[in-house]
KOLFIKOL-180934 format. One record per residue (C-alpha): residue in three letters; y, z, x; residue number from 1. Coordinates in steps of 0.02 Angstrom, whole numbers. Layout:
! residues N
   res       c2       c3       c1     n
   ALA        Y        Z        X   NUM
...
! end
This chain:
! residues 743
   res       c2       c3       c1     n
   UNK      772     -538      291     1
   UNK      903     -654      360     2
   UNK     1073     -658      278     3
   UNK     1141     -822      216     4
   UNK     1287     -809      337     5
   UNK     1178     -781      491     6
   UNK     1041     -912      497     7
   UNK      981    -1044      618     8
   UNK      998    -1222      558     9
   UNK      825    -1262      624    10
   UNK      665    -1175      670    11
   UNK      579    -1297      785    12
   UNK      450    -1200      881    13
   UNK      291    -1107      841    14
   UNK      297     -931      917    15
   UNK      209     -936     1085    16
   UNK       46     -847     1115    17
   UNK       66     -762     1282    18
   UNK      -83     -729     1392    19
   UNK        5     -570     1451    20
   UNK      -64     -477     1300    21
   UNK     -213     -369     1345    22
   UNK     -352     -401     1220    23
   UNK     -512     -331     1294    24
   UNK     -541     -168     1385    25
   UNK     -676      -76     1481    26
   UNK     -672      113     1493    27
   UNK     -740      205     1645    28
   UNK     -743      389     1689    29
   UNK     -750      504     1837    30
   UNK     -751      692     1829    31
   UNK     -562      698     1845    32
   UNK     -500      538     1761    33
   UNK     -531      401     1634    34
   UNK     -495      226     1698    35
   UNK     -462       89     1571    36
   UNK     -466      -91     1632    37
   UNK     -376     -214     1519    38
   UNK     -374     -403     1531    39
   UNK     -289     -549     1445    40
   UNK     -383     -674     1340    41
   UNK     -392     -805     1478    42
   UNK     -443     -673     1608    43
   UNK     -291     -713     1715    44
   UNK     -210     -541     1699    45
   UNK     -296     -375     1738    46
   UNK     -213     -204     1723    47
   UNK     -268      -25     1754    48
   UNK     -230      134     1656    49
   UNK     -273      310     1717    50
   UNK     -292      460     1600    51
   UNK     -303      633     1678    52
   UNK     -455      735     1621    53
   UNK     -421      895     1718    54
   UNK     -291      970     1600    55
   UNK     -371     1035     1439    56
   UNK     -211     1048     1336    57
   UNK      -99      913     1410    58
   UNK      -99      723     1401    59
   UNK      -54      638     1565    60
   UNK      -63      448     1569    61
   UNK      -18      337     1716    62
   UNK       -8      147     1718    63
   UNK      -39       53     1879    64
   UNK      110      -67     1894    65
   UNK        5     -195     1989    66
   UNK      -62     -350     1902    67
   UNK     -235     -386     1972    68
   UNK     -352     -533     1976    69
   UNK     -530     -507     1919    70
   UNK     -593     -496     2099    71
   UNK     -458     -374     2149    72
   UNK     -496     -265     1999    73
   UNK     -681     -258     2044    74
   UNK     -637     -206     2220    75
   UNK     -524      -69     2153    76
   UNK     -663        0     2043    77
   UNK     -781        2     2191    78
   UNK     -657      103     2293    79
   UNK     -636      227     2150    80
   UNK     -825      245     2139    81
   UNK     -844      275     2325    82
   UNK     -705      403     2324    83
   UNK     -789      504     2186    84
   UNK     -969      499     2251    85
   UNK     -972      686     2277    86
   UNK     -940      719     2091    87
   UNK    -1048      582     2016    88
   UNK     -947      426     2053    89
   UNK     -876      304     1925    90
   UNK     -974      283     1763    91
   UNK     -953      151     1627    92
   UNK     -915      225     1455    93
   UNK     -885       84     1331    94
   UNK     -808      -85     1297    95
   UNK     -661      -76     1178    96
   UNK     -524     -183     1102    97
   UNK     -374      -68     1104    98
   UNK     -317      112     1090    99
   UNK     -281      175      914   100
   UNK     -198      329      984   101
   UNK     -213      509     1044   102
   UNK     -217      670      943   103
   UNK     -229      856      973   104
   UNK     -281      989      847   105
   UNK     -311     1166      913   106
   UNK     -403     1120     1072   107
   UNK     -408      965     1183   108
   UNK     -331      794     1161   109
   UNK     -441      655     1089   110
   UNK     -430      468     1115   111
   UNK     -466      347      972   112
   UNK     -535      176     1019   113
   UNK     -580       14      932   114
   UNK     -754      -28      996   115
   UNK     -793     -177      883   116
   UNK     -679     -299      794   117
   UNK     -691     -450      679   118
   UNK     -573     -597      662   119
   UNK     -503     -608      485   120
   UNK     -368     -740      502   121
   UNK     -247     -840      608   122
   UNK      -58     -856      589   123
   UNK       21     -993      695   124
   UNK     -114     -976      827   125
   UNK     -105     -786      828   126
   UNK     -272     -705      782   127
   UNK     -277     -562      657   128
   UNK     -421     -437      668   129
   UNK     -505     -304      565   130
   UNK     -599     -156      637   131
   UNK     -789     -153      633   132
   UNK     -818        8      732   133
   UNK     -712      146      809   134
   UNK     -747      299      917   135
   UNK     -660      463      957   136
   UNK     -679      537     1132   137
   UNK     -619      706     1199   138
   UNK     -506      684     1351   139
   UNK     -550      837     1461   140
   UNK     -717      839     1550   141
   UNK     -847      965     1495   142
   UNK     -807     1087     1636   143
   UNK     -627     1114     1580   144
   UNK     -647     1100     1391   145
   UNK     -604     1270     1318   146
   UNK     -735     1367     1220   147
   UNK     -626     1443     1087   148
   UNK     -651     1553      935   149
   UNK     -568     1423      823   150
   UNK     -695     1288      860   151
   UNK     -750     1289      677   152
   UNK     -575     1239      622   153
   UNK     -564     1115      767   154
   UNK     -721     1027      706   155
   UNK     -655     1026      528   156
   UNK     -493      942      582   157
   UNK     -593      817      681   158
   UNK     -701      780      530   159
   UNK     -544      757      424   160
   UNK     -475      631      547   161
   UNK     -638      536      553   162
   UNK     -641      525      362   163
   UNK     -498      399      375   164
   UNK     -609      245      382   165
   UNK     -529      123      503   166
   UNK     -658      -10      458   167
   UNK     -586      -25      282   168
   UNK     -421     -113      250   169
   UNK     -341      -89      422   170
   UNK     -291     -244      520   171
   UNK     -195     -287      678   172
   UNK     -144     -427      796   173
   UNK     -112     -422      983   174
   UNK       21     -556      987   175
   UNK       89     -573      809   176
   UNK      197     -435      734   177
   UNK       90     -417      579   178
   UNK      195     -269      520   179
   UNK      340     -389      491   180
   UNK      361     -532      368   181
   UNK      342     -711      429   182
   UNK      528     -743      399   183
   UNK      575     -593      505   184
   UNK      458     -644      646   185
   UNK      529     -819      656   186
   UNK      710     -773      622   187
   UNK      738     -677      782   188
   UNK      925     -687      756   189
   UNK      908     -569      608   190
   UNK     1017     -420      653   191
   UNK      899     -300      566   192
   UNK      743     -363      651   193
   UNK      698     -192      721   194
   UNK      744      -93      567   195
   UNK      594       -3      492   196
   UNK      480      -94      614   197
   UNK      357       51      610   198
   UNK      366       79      423   199
   UNK      199       -9      401   200
   UNK      120       48      565   201
   UNK       -1      185      514   202
   UNK      -45      241      690   203
   UNK      136      264      742   204
   UNK      111      452      763   205
   UNK      -53      431      857   206
   UNK       26      311      983   207
   UNK      190      404     1007   208
   UNK      127      505     1156   209
   UNK       67      354     1257   210
   UNK      219      251     1210   211
   UNK      336      390     1266   212
   UNK      249      401     1434   213
   UNK      225      215     1470   214
   UNK      374      140     1377   215
   UNK      266       -9     1323   216
   UNK      128      -51     1198   217
   UNK       11     -154     1308   218
   UNK     -135      -35     1282   219
   UNK     -119        6     1098   220
   UNK     -134      -92      937   221
   UNK      -19      -72      787   222
   UNK     -128      -40      634   223
   UNK      -66      -99      465   224
   UNK     -152      -29      310   225
   UNK     -168     -124      147   226
   UNK     -244     -295      118   227
   UNK     -262     -457      215   228
   UNK     -346     -614      150   229
   UNK     -339     -794      210   230
   UNK     -416     -934      107   231
   UNK     -413    -1124      103   232
   UNK     -361    -1195      -65   233
   UNK     -325    -1371     -127   234
   UNK     -219    -1464     -253   235
   UNK     -211    -1651     -286   236
   UNK     -347    -1674     -154   237
   UNK     -236    -1594      -22   238
   UNK     -291    -1437       69   239
   UNK     -179    -1293      119   240
   UNK     -206    -1118      188   241
   UNK     -148     -968       88   242
   UNK     -128     -795      165   243
   UNK      -98     -643       56   244
   UNK      -42     -485      147   245
   UNK       -9     -312       75   246
   UNK       70     -182      188   247
   UNK       71        0      134   248
   UNK      213      110      194   249
   UNK      164      260      300   250
   UNK      313      357      230   251
   UNK      270      472       85   252
   UNK       94      403       86   253
   UNK      -52      478       -6   254
   UNK     -157      483     -163   255
   UNK     -111      453     -343   256
   UNK      -73      627     -413   257
   UNK      -25      706     -248   258
   UNK      110      579     -207   259
   UNK      223      528     -350   260
   UNK      402      470     -364   261
   UNK      525      487     -221   262
   UNK      560      612      -82   263
   UNK      727      674      -16   264
   UNK      738      531      110   265
   UNK      722      398      -24   266
   UNK      542      354       18   267
   UNK      431      319     -131   268
   UNK      246      340     -159   269
   UNK      132      187     -157   270
   UNK      266       80      -73   271
   UNK      183      -87      -38   272
   UNK      258     -248       31   273
   UNK      165     -404      -26   274
   UNK      184     -569       65   275
   UNK      115     -738       13   276
   UNK      113     -868      152   277
   UNK       70    -1053      129   278
   UNK       25    -1160      280   279
   UNK       14    -1347      270   280
   UNK     -160    -1403      325   281
   UNK     -129    -1524      469   282
   UNK     -221    -1564      630   283
   UNK     -186    -1451      777   284
   UNK      -36    -1508      878   285
   UNK       56    -1586      730   286
   UNK      215    -1521      648   287
   UNK      173    -1397      511   288
   UNK      268    -1342      357   289
   UNK      258    -1157      314   290
   UNK      326    -1056      169   291
   UNK      321     -871      129   292
   UNK      382     -760      -12   293
   UNK      391     -570      -17   294
   UNK      387     -447     -161   295
   UNK      378     -258     -170   296
   UNK      296     -122     -274   297
   UNK      331       64     -273   298
   UNK      332      221     -379   299
   UNK      478      256     -495   300
   UNK      610      325     -375   301
   UNK      642      489     -464   302
   UNK      582      666     -430   303
   UNK      430      673     -543   304
   UNK      248      720     -523   305
   UNK       81      747     -607   306
   UNK      -31      893     -562   307
   UNK     -216      856     -546   308
   UNK     -319      939     -681   309
   UNK     -508      943     -699   310
   UNK     -491      978     -885   311
   UNK     -358      851     -927   312
   UNK     -394      670     -887   313
   UNK     -210      629     -916   314
   UNK     -106      764     -832   315
   UNK       70      810     -883   316
   UNK      218      717     -812   317
   UNK      336      840     -729   318
   UNK      515      778     -712   319
   UNK      629      873     -592   320
   UNK      814      897     -625   321
   UNK      859      942     -446   322
   UNK      940      773     -406   323
   UNK     1057      745     -552   324
   UNK     1167      628     -450   325
   UNK     1013      524     -400   326
   UNK     1050      530     -214   327
   UNK      868      501     -167   328
   UNK      858      354     -287   329
   UNK     1016      284     -209   330
   UNK      942      303      -33   331
   UNK      786      209      -87   332
   UNK      881       58     -148   333
   UNK      995       60        4   334
   UNK      838       50      110   335
   UNK      776      -99        8   336
   UNK      942     -188       36   337
   UNK      928     -158      224   338
   UNK      752     -228      224   339
   UNK      775     -377      109   340
   UNK      959     -402       70   341
   UNK     1033     -428     -103   342
   UNK      996     -448     -244   343
   UNK      871     -310     -285   344
   UNK      783     -351     -449   345
   UNK      684     -211     -532   346
   UNK      545     -255     -653   347
   UNK      499      -96     -748   348
   UNK      336     -115     -846   349
   UNK      319       58     -923   350
   UNK      318       91    -1109   351
   UNK      467       81    -1224   352
   UNK      408      197    -1363   353
   UNK      259      311    -1380   354
   UNK      183      430    -1507   355
   UNK      207      570    -1380   356
   UNK      349      521    -1261   357
   UNK      288      520    -1081   358
   UNK      319      355     -992   359
   UNK      467      316    -1105   360
   UNK      558      472    -1047   361
   UNK      541      418     -866   362
   UNK      606      249     -921   363
   UNK      765      327     -992   364
   UNK      792      431     -835   365
   UNK      764      277     -725   366
   UNK      890      178     -827   367
   UNK     1017      319     -813   368
   UNK      994      321     -624   369
   UNK     1022      134     -607   370
   UNK     1175      142     -719   371
   UNK     1253      279     -612   372
   UNK     1213      191     -448   373
   UNK     1283       25     -510   374
   UNK     1451      106     -549   375
   UNK     1480      126     -361   376
   UNK     1425      -50     -313   377
   UNK     1525     -212     -317   378
   UNK     1471     -323     -460   379
   UNK     1384     -450     -348   380
   UNK     1275     -315     -269   381
   UNK     1225     -218     -424   382
   UNK     1042     -184     -455   383
   UNK      967     -298     -585   384
   UNK      855     -198     -701   385
   UNK      727     -283     -812   386
   UNK      631     -181     -940   387
   UNK      471     -257    -1006   388
   UNK      338     -155    -1096   389
   UNK      181     -244    -1036   390
   UNK       65     -137    -1142   391
   UNK      159     -185    -1299   392
   UNK      146     -370    -1267   393
   UNK      -33     -367    -1205   394
   UNK      -90     -296    -1373   395
   UNK      -24     -449    -1464   396
   UNK     -163     -579    -1457   397
   UNK      -38     -719    -1488   398
   UNK       66     -673    -1335   399
   UNK       30     -758    -1171   400
   UNK       75     -613    -1057   401
   UNK       54     -709     -894   402
   UNK      163     -851     -957   403
   UNK      302     -730    -1004   404
   UNK      288     -641     -837   405
   UNK      296     -812     -756   406
   UNK      468     -834     -835   407
   UNK      522     -667     -763   408
   UNK      459     -725     -592   409
   UNK      555     -888     -606   410
   UNK      713     -791     -646   411
   UNK      687     -681     -491   412
   UNK      647     -829     -379   413
   UNK      807     -916     -434   414
   UNK      903     -766     -370   415
   UNK      812     -727     -208   416
   UNK      741     -893     -153   417
   UNK      595     -900      -32   418
   UNK      567     -938      151   419
   UNK      524    -1114      210   420
   UNK      526    -1194      381   421
   UNK      451    -1341      474   422
   UNK      394    -1301      649   423
   UNK      326    -1407      790   424
   UNK      204    -1360      928   425
   UNK      275    -1305     1094   426
   UNK      206    -1461     1179   427
   UNK      300    -1585     1069   428
   UNK      475    -1646     1108   429
   UNK      610    -1604      982   430
   UNK      678    -1780     1004   431
   UNK      517    -1861      943   432
   UNK      547    -1997      813   433
   UNK      376    -1978      734   434
   UNK      436    -1850      609   435
   UNK      594    -1786      527   436
   UNK      636    -1602      509   437
   UNK      686    -1525      344   438
   UNK      816    -1386      343   439
   UNK      743    -1211      322   440
   UNK      761    -1102      168   441
   UNK      779     -913      170   442
   UNK      736     -772       53   443
   UNK      877     -648       24   444
   UNK      835     -505      -92   445
   UNK      672     -450     -171   446
   UNK      584     -419     -336   447
   UNK      526     -237     -350   448
   UNK      393     -204     -482   449
   UNK      332      -39     -549   450
   UNK      231       37     -689   451
   UNK      174      219     -684   452
   UNK       44      205     -545   453
   UNK      105       36     -478   454
   UNK      -77      -22     -483   455
   UNK     -144     -107     -637   456
   UNK        3     -177     -736   457
   UNK      100     -202     -575   458
   UNK      -38     -310     -501   459
   UNK      -36     -423     -654   460
   UNK      151     -447     -632   461
   UNK      133     -477     -445   462
   UNK        5     -614     -479   463
   UNK      126     -696     -602   464
   UNK      260     -693     -467   465
   UNK      140     -764     -337   466
   UNK       86     -899     -460   467
   UNK      266     -951     -497   468
   UNK      311     -945     -312   469
   UNK      160    -1049     -261   470
   UNK      220    -1194     -369   471
   UNK      388    -1192     -281   472
   UNK      310    -1173     -109   473
   UNK      193    -1321     -133   474
   UNK      333    -1426     -209   475
   UNK      444    -1392      -58   476
   UNK      304    -1436       62   477
   UNK      280    -1598      -35   478
   UNK      107    -1569     -107   479
   UNK      158    -1580     -290   480
   UNK      298    -1667     -385   481
   UNK      339    -1520     -498   482
   UNK      375    -1337     -464   483
   UNK      250    -1278     -595   484
   UNK       62    -1252     -575   485
   UNK      -30    -1250     -741   486
   UNK     -102    -1078     -780   487
   UNK     -265    -1159     -837   488
   UNK     -288    -1252     -673   489
   UNK     -422    -1213     -544   490
   UNK     -288    -1171     -417   491
   UNK     -212    -1038     -530   492
   UNK     -386     -965     -557   493
   UNK     -418     -961     -369   494
   UNK     -252     -875     -339   495
   UNK     -290     -750     -477   496
   UNK     -452     -701     -390   497
   UNK     -360     -664     -228   498
   UNK     -230     -557     -316   499
   UNK     -365     -471     -417   500
   UNK     -455     -424     -257   501
   UNK     -293     -361     -182   502
   UNK     -262     -257     -337   503
   UNK     -436     -181     -328   504
   UNK     -412     -139     -144   505
   UNK     -243      -55     -168   506
   UNK     -305       38     -321   507
   UNK     -453      108     -226   508
   UNK     -338      167      -87   509
   UNK     -213      254     -201   510
   UNK     -304      287     -364   511
   UNK     -487      302     -318   512
   UNK     -556      158     -421   513
   UNK     -539      -29     -434   514
   UNK     -394      -90     -538   515
   UNK     -400     -110     -726   516
   UNK     -400     -299     -744   517
   UNK     -406     -316     -932   518
   UNK     -278     -456     -940   519
   UNK     -366     -556     -803   520
   UNK     -534     -532     -890   521
   UNK     -462     -589    -1056   522
   UNK     -385     -740     -971   523
   UNK     -555     -791     -906   524
   UNK     -632     -766    -1077   525
   UNK     -750     -628    -1025   526
   UNK     -853     -542    -1159   527
   UNK     -746     -405    -1236   528
   UNK     -884     -274    -1236   529
   UNK     -918     -304    -1052   530
   UNK     -733     -289    -1012   531
   UNK     -720     -126    -1111   532
   UNK     -873      -57    -1022   533
   UNK     -799     -102     -852   534
   UNK     -633      -22     -897   535
   UNK     -722      136     -954   536
   UNK     -820      155     -794   537
   UNK     -664      128     -689   538
   UNK     -573      261     -790   539
   UNK     -719      378     -759   540
   UNK     -721      336     -575   541
   UNK     -533      362     -556   542
   UNK     -541      529     -648   543
   UNK     -678      595     -535   544
   UNK     -590      537     -377   545
   UNK     -422      611     -427   546
   UNK     -494      777     -486   547
   UNK     -623      811     -350   548
   UNK     -590      704     -196   549
   UNK     -404      672     -178   550
   UNK     -360      841     -104   551
   UNK     -466      813       51   552
   UNK     -415      631       58   553
   UNK     -232      683       59   554
   UNK     -266      810      196   555
   UNK     -346      674      302   556
   UNK     -196      559      277   557
   UNK      -76      699      324   558
   UNK     -171      732      485   559
   UNK     -187      547      530   560
   UNK       -2      512      500   561
   UNK       54      672      586   562
   UNK      135      744      429   563
   UNK       36      902      466   564
   UNK        5      959      645   565
   UNK     -112     1109      669   566
   UNK      -46     1260      763   567
   UNK     -136     1413      825   568
   UNK      -87     1566      723   569
   UNK      -29     1463      574   570
   UNK     -125     1438      410   571
   UNK     -248     1294      414   572
   UNK     -209     1138      314   573
   UNK     -342     1174      184   574
   UNK     -267     1347      154   575
   UNK     -103     1272       94   576
   UNK      -60     1220      -83   577
   UNK      -24     1043     -140   578
   UNK      107      952      -34   579
   UNK      176      859     -184   580
   UNK      343      950     -183   581
   UNK      380      978        0   582
   UNK      368      891      167   583
   UNK      209      954      252   584
   UNK      273      884      416   585
   UNK      420     1003      417   586
   UNK      377     1149      529   587
   UNK      542     1243      518   588
   UNK      562     1429      491   589
   UNK      577     1407      303   590
   UNK      416     1308      289   591
   UNK      309     1446      214   592
   UNK      454     1513      111   593
   UNK      470     1343       29   594
   UNK      284     1345       -9   595
   UNK      314     1496     -120   596
   UNK      436     1396     -223   597
   UNK      309     1270     -283   598
   UNK      340     1192     -452   599
   UNK      246     1278     -591   600
   UNK       87     1195     -646   601
   UNK       58     1161     -829   602
   UNK     -114     1165     -908   603
   UNK      -57     1106    -1079   604
   UNK     -121      938    -1138   605
   UNK        5      801    -1165   606
   UNK      163      898    -1125   607
   UNK      313      824    -1039   608
   UNK      400      965     -946   609
   UNK      541      992     -824   610
   UNK      510     1091     -667   611
   UNK      605     1240     -736   612
   UNK      458     1265     -852   613
   UNK      544     1211    -1013   614
   UNK      436     1105    -1127   615
   UNK      524      946    -1175   616
   UNK      394      881    -1295   617
   UNK      238      969    -1352   618
   UNK       78      898    -1418   619
   UNK      -97      966    -1425   620
   UNK     -203      825    -1492   621
   UNK     -334      766    -1368   622
   UNK     -351      587    -1315   623
   UNK     -524      507    -1303   624
   UNK     -585      456    -1132   625
   UNK     -603      272    -1176   626
   UNK     -418      268    -1215   627
   UNK     -344      381    -1083   628
   UNK     -309      264     -939   629
   UNK     -121      243     -924   630
   UNK     -139       57     -894   631
   UNK     -241       12    -1049   632
   UNK     -194      145    -1175   633
   UNK     -148       95    -1354   634
   UNK      -35      208    -1454   635
   UNK       85      194    -1599   636
   UNK      266      172    -1557   637
   UNK      347      291    -1680   638
   UNK      477      378    -1573   639
   UNK      632      308    -1491   640
   UNK      661      341    -1306   641
   UNK      825      434    -1317   642
   UNK      984      453    -1415   643
   UNK     1063      350    -1277   644
   UNK      960      197    -1321   645
   UNK      944       92    -1476   646
   UNK      814      -44    -1489   647
   UNK      801     -192    -1604   648
   UNK      636     -186    -1700   649
   UNK      569     -348    -1629   650
   UNK      614     -337    -1446   651
   UNK      626     -228    -1293   652
   UNK      812     -258    -1281   653
   UNK      908     -101    -1232   654
   UNK     1080      -59    -1299   655
   UNK     1173       87    -1220   656
   UNK     1305      181    -1318   657
   UNK     1410      223    -1163   658
   UNK     1569      121    -1152   659
   UNK     1561      115     -963   660
   UNK     1390       33     -959   661
   UNK     1384     -139     -878   662
   UNK     1254     -239     -974   663
   UNK     1256     -385     -853   664
   UNK     1140     -294     -734   665
   UNK     1022     -220     -865   666
   UNK      923     -368     -921   667
   UNK      795     -380    -1058   668
   UNK      669     -517    -1027   669
   UNK      637     -565    -1208   670
   UNK      774     -695    -1188   671
   UNK      669     -776    -1052   672
   UNK      535     -816    -1180   673
   UNK      561     -972    -1283   674
   UNK      428     -915    -1407   675
   UNK      514     -752    -1449   676
   UNK      348     -663    -1467   677
   UNK      355     -476    -1493   678
   UNK      241     -342    -1558   679
   UNK      271     -240    -1713   680
   UNK      234      -55    -1705   681
   UNK       48      -27    -1721   682
   UNK      -52      108    -1805   683
   UNK     -121      234    -1683   684
   UNK     -309      214    -1661   685
   UNK     -437      251    -1528   686
   UNK     -523      108    -1440   687
   UNK     -708      152    -1445   688
   UNK     -837       75    -1331   689
   UNK     -981      -12    -1415   690
   UNK    -1131      103    -1407   691
   UNK    -1043      232    -1299   692
   UNK    -1089      412    -1337   693
   UNK     -915      460    -1277   694
   UNK     -817      366    -1407   695
   UNK     -701      478    -1505   696
   UNK     -730      630    -1395   697
   UNK     -588      743    -1338   698
   UNK     -544      770    -1158   699
   UNK     -582      955    -1169   700
   UNK     -763      917    -1136   701
   UNK     -742      770    -1018   702
   UNK     -850      842     -879   703
   UNK     -993      887     -996   704
   UNK     -987      720    -1084   705
   UNK     -988      627     -918   706
   UNK    -1144      718     -865   707
   UNK    -1226      687    -1033   708
   UNK    -1184      503    -1026   709
   UNK    -1254      482     -851   710
   UNK    -1405      594     -865   711
   UNK    -1525      449     -883   712
   UNK    -1466      383     -715   713
   UNK    -1479      553     -630   714
   UNK    -1301      536     -571   715
   UNK    -1243      705     -631   716
   UNK    -1314      874     -586   717
   UNK    -1309     1034     -687   718
   UNK    -1276     1144     -537   719
   UNK    -1088     1166     -514   720
   UNK    -1101     1257     -348   721
   UNK    -1090     1099     -245   722
   UNK     -899     1098     -250   723
   UNK     -889      933     -344   724
   UNK     -885     1004     -518   725
   UNK    -1071      978     -547   726
   UNK    -1085      799     -489   727
   UNK    -1228      740     -381   728
   UNK    -1220      653     -213   729
   UNK    -1267      488     -295   730
   UNK    -1122      502     -415   731
   UNK    -1002      545     -273   732
   UNK    -1066      396     -174   733
   UNK    -1039      282     -323   734
   UNK     -859      341     -339   735
   UNK     -825      326     -152   736
   UNK     -898      153     -133   737
   UNK     -800       84     -279   738
   UNK     -943        2     -374   739
   UNK     -908      -52     -551   740
   UNK    -1068        1     -637   741
   UNK    -1194      138     -615   742
   UNK    -1341       92     -502   743
! end
C-alpha cells in the first residue's frame, strides 16, 4: 500500500494493455525437442521456445530472441520439419494458453500446460481467466526415458500432483498483475511494490526453473488460488461493477488441522487477502471512477495446533510454549505492516468464556502477545486489538450481529481509509474540459480478522466490512448521498450472496466443507429446521474430510508448492509423519532428526494441553455431533479466561491487572454499539436436530452413527478395508464435491 507521504496527486491513465504479451501457444515436437510457438492477442508478435528432450534428468530451455511475423514463423516450422524428416519430422502436440510450470520427482521432468481457459472477468481492459483443462507431459522422448525400479513411487507422485485441481479456484491474467491489489498496481511509485509479489503465486516453485533460465515470464502464467467473482449490481437505478477477489498465501498453506497458527518465519495458516473493487459503469472510452478496499484473514499467530482424530470430532488444542517472547508473532505483524502500512487492526472473534476453556485460552495468549509486542512500538504504530465474542452475541435473538459488526467495520475504515481514483482512457487528453478529476484516496493499514478456523465467523465479519466499505465507495463515486447502505436493501442482499459464496469456496479449500452460514440464513429468514439440517450435514462433511482426506490433500499441496521435493534414497512423502510442526521443505542434515521430535499427540477428549504433555484443563464429557462445530457451538460461560483478565458481566470488555498495560490499543467493541446489547451467561444445553437420530449422541460413536444415519441412502459401507474408515465411494464423492445434502 502507498504511504501517505509518497503518493501521486493524480492517477490519470488506465494501465495499458500491451500486445507484447503472449496469450496463445501451439506446441510441436520432434524426437529431440519440443517447440512452443507463442503469439500476442493481435497476432503481431510471434516467438519461439525450444525445450530439449534428449536429457532424461535435466531441463534445458532456450528462447529464440527473434520476434517473428506469422509468415516467418510458418517458414521456420517448415525448415524444422524438413531438418527432422529422418526421425519423423515435426508433429503438432496441442494448443495451449500458457505454461503452469515444470516439475521433477524421481525420474524425468514434466511440463504442465493450460489447454483450455475461460474468461471470468475484466479489470481496466485486462482479461482475467480461469482454467477449464490442463495437461501434464513428460519432457524426454520415449527412447531416453529411464525405466526405473521406483516407477511405482513416480506414478504416485504424479497422481498426487494431478490431484491439485487447477480447474477449481485458480485464476490468472496475462497483462494484469492479479496477485497484487488494485492500489498497488496503479501506484507504481509505491516503494514496496515488489515486496511479497509471489506470496499469492501458487506456481512460483513450478516456474522457478524456466524463469531462472530465461529471465522473463513471457511463457508462463502466474496462478492465484482463492476466489474471483465479478458481478453487475445497481443502486438508485445506477449500475456498477463489483469484483471480489480472495488471494490465498502459498506460505504455510494447507488443510485445516494440518496447518494451524504460525511458523518460525511469521507465516500463518489460512492467510487470505480479500479485495473488493467497485467500477463505475460508464461507456467505453469515458473517464471511470474506481475504488478498492482490502482486508485480511489468517490463523491466530501463535504456535498452536490440533491433531486430526477419527474418534474425536473436536480435537484438542495444543499450545506450544517454545516462543515465549512471541518472535514469530512479531514477524507476522511486521510483514503485515510492510504489505499494508499502519495501522494494523485485529478483530478477534473467538470466545471469551467457555465451560471447558479452549478458545478462551488462545485468546488470553494472543492478548499477551499483542501486549508484549506493543511495548516495543511507538504509540502511533501499536497494534489495535478488538475482542468480540461473535458466538455470544449471535445467541441473543435481540442482537443484530451484522449491524454491530458494521460499527466495527466503520471504526476500522475510519483508521485505514480506502483506495479511490478517477482514471481516463489512454486516448483522451488530460487537458480535456469535458470532465474534472477528483483527487485520489489511499488505503494505509488493514483490518485483520480471525476466529479459530478463519472460515465461518470470519466470513460473516468480512461481509460486514465489505458492506460498510461499499457504502463509502459508492458515496465517493457519487452514486449515493449517504455513506450507509441499508442492511435490508436488495444491494446488501446481493453483496451478502457474493461473500457467502466466497466463504463457501475458502471453507472447502481449507476445511473440507462449505462454510457454516447460520447468521446469513437467519438474516434471510430461512426455516430454522432447514438451517440446522444444513449445518449438521456440513459438520459431517467437514469431519469426514479432515479425518480421512486431508492427509493426502496436504501431501499434494506440499508437492505442488515445492515444500517437499522427492529424492532417491530418501523416505517417500507418504512415509513421513504430519508436517504440522516442522518445515517439510527443509532438507538439511537434521531433517529426519527433527521428525523424531514431533509433538506428542493426545487422544483425550476436550483437553487443552501444552506440547510438553502437561494437561492444562481436563474434561471427559462428550459433545454431541450437532453441537460440535466450532463455529456454531453453544456452551455455558462459567469460567473466566485467566487470572490476568477480569470481565464485566454484561460485556466483552477486558481489564488487565498489569500496570504496564496500555489500554488504548486493546479495544472492546461494545462501546461501538449504541444499543448496549450483551448476552447473559446461558445454561449449557445441546442443540438437537429435529428428527435426527444423532441428537444427543456422544462423539465416541461418531463413525457408527454416521453410517447408521446414512444407511437408507447407501452412502456408508460396513467394510472398513477401503481406507476411508468404512465410507463408500458415493459418500466420498459427496464430501469431495461439496454438496449440501445427501443425493
